[in-house]
C-alpha positions as CSV (number, residue, x, y, z in Angstrom):
1,X,0.0,0.0,0.0
2,X,0.9,3.5,-0.9
3,X,-0.1,6.4,0.2
4,X,-0.7,8.7,-2.9
5,X,-1.6,12.6,-2.8
6,X,-5.5,12.8,-3.2
7,X,-7.8,15.5,-4.7
8,X,-9.6,17.0,-1.9
9,X,-10.9,20.4,-0.8
10,X,-9.1,21.6,2.2
11,X,-10.3,25.2,2.2
12,X,-11.7,25.1,5.1
13,X,-8.2,25.0,6.9
14,X,-6.3,27.2,4.3
15,X,-8.7,30.1,5.1
16,X,-8.1,30.1,8.5
17,X,-4.2,28.8,8.4
18,X,-2.7,30.7,5.7
19,X,1.1,30.0,7.1
20,X,0.1,26.4,6.9
21,X,0.4,24.3,4.0
22,X,-2.0,21.5,3.7
23,X,-2.4,18.5,1.6
24,X,-4.4,15.3,1.5
25,X,-2.7,11.9,1.1
26,X,-4.9,8.8,0.6
27,X,-4.6,4.9,0.1
28,X,-3.7,3.5,-3.3
29,X,-5.7,0.3,-2.2
30,X,-9.3,0.6,-1.9
31,X,-9.7,-1.5,0.6
32,X,-7.2,0.1,3.1
33,X,-9.6,3.5,3.8
34,X,-6.1,5.6,5.3
35,X,-6.4,9.3,4.6
36,X,-3.7,11.5,5.7
37,X,-4.0,15.3,6.0
38,X,-0.5,16.8,6.3
39,X,0.4,20.0,7.7
40,X,3.5,21.9,6.8
41,X,4.3,24.4,9.2
42,X,7.2,27.1,8.7
43,X,7.7,26.6,12.8
44,X,8.1,23.8,15.4
45,X,5.6,27.0,17.5
46,X,3.2,26.5,14.7
47,X,2.4,23.4,15.1
48,X,2.5,23.4,19.0
49,X,-0.2,26.5,19.3
50,X,-2.5,25.3,16.3
51,X,-2.6,21.6,16.4
52,X,-5.3,20.8,18.7
53,X,-7.8,23.5,16.6
54,X,-6.7,22.2,13.2
55,X,-7.7,18.9,15.0
56,X,-10.9,19.7,16.1
57,X,-11.8,21.4,12.7
58,X,-10.7,18.2,10.9
59,X,-13.2,16.7,12.6
60,X,-15.8,18.9,12.2
61,X,-15.1,19.6,8.8
62,X,-13.5,16.2,7.3
63,X,-14.7,13.4,9.7
64,X,-18.2,14.7,9.5
65,X,-18.6,13.6,5.9
66,X,-18.8,10.0,6.3
67,X,-17.6,7.3,4.8
68,X,-14.8,5.2,5.6
69,X,-11.9,7.6,5.2
70,X,-13.4,9.3,7.6
71,X,-12.7,6.7,10.1
72,X,-8.8,5.6,9.6
73,X,-7.4,9.6,9.8
74,X,-4.3,10.8,10.3
75,X,-2.6,14.3,10.9
76,X,1.4,14.7,9.7
77,X,2.3,18.0,11.2
78,X,6.2,18.6,9.4
79,X,8.4,21.4,10.3
80,X,12.3,21.8,9.4
81,X,12.3,23.0,12.9
82,X,12.6,20.8,16.1
83,X,9.3,20.1,18.3
84,X,10.4,20.0,21.9
85,X,10.0,16.1,23.4
86,X,7.3,16.8,25.7
87,X,5.3,18.8,23.2
88,X,6.1,16.2,20.9
89,X,4.6,13.4,23.1
90,X,1.3,15.0,23.9
91,X,0.4,15.9,20.4
92,X,1.2,11.8,19.1
93,X,-0.4,11.0,22.3
94,X,-3.8,12.6,22.2
95,X,-6.4,10.6,20.3
96,X,-9.2,12.6,20.0
97,X,-10.4,12.7,16.3
98,X,-7.4,11.1,14.4
99,X,-3.9,9.8,15.2
100,X,-1.4,12.3,14.6
101,X,2.4,12.2,13.9
102,X,5.0,14.8,14.1
103,X,7.9,15.0,11.9
104,X,10.1,17.6,13.1
105,X,13.6,18.6,12.4
106,X,13.9,18.1,8.6
107,X,16.8,19.7,5.9
108,X,13.3,20.2,3.8
109,X,10.0,19.9,4.1
């Protein structure tokens, strides 16, 4: 299974967070039903300040739409800066609405 770029209207997020880029990825296997919204933040602080609000908006506007892709949902927060270990732990262990992954300290996003 691979996650591929998927056309999806993420305007509900882009309109609210101008400094964050959003992308939708979906599984290429019609039986897997995995979807992932990637949130590329310029700074680690952008992740820390916005992750809760973003997950809440996804719960209302995306997961509420129904279908199988709404159930196996991931939020990936990406930044070139490093997120402090405690904040990263808090984000990734929060189970409300979606599984969350923090990919930080990347040289390129």
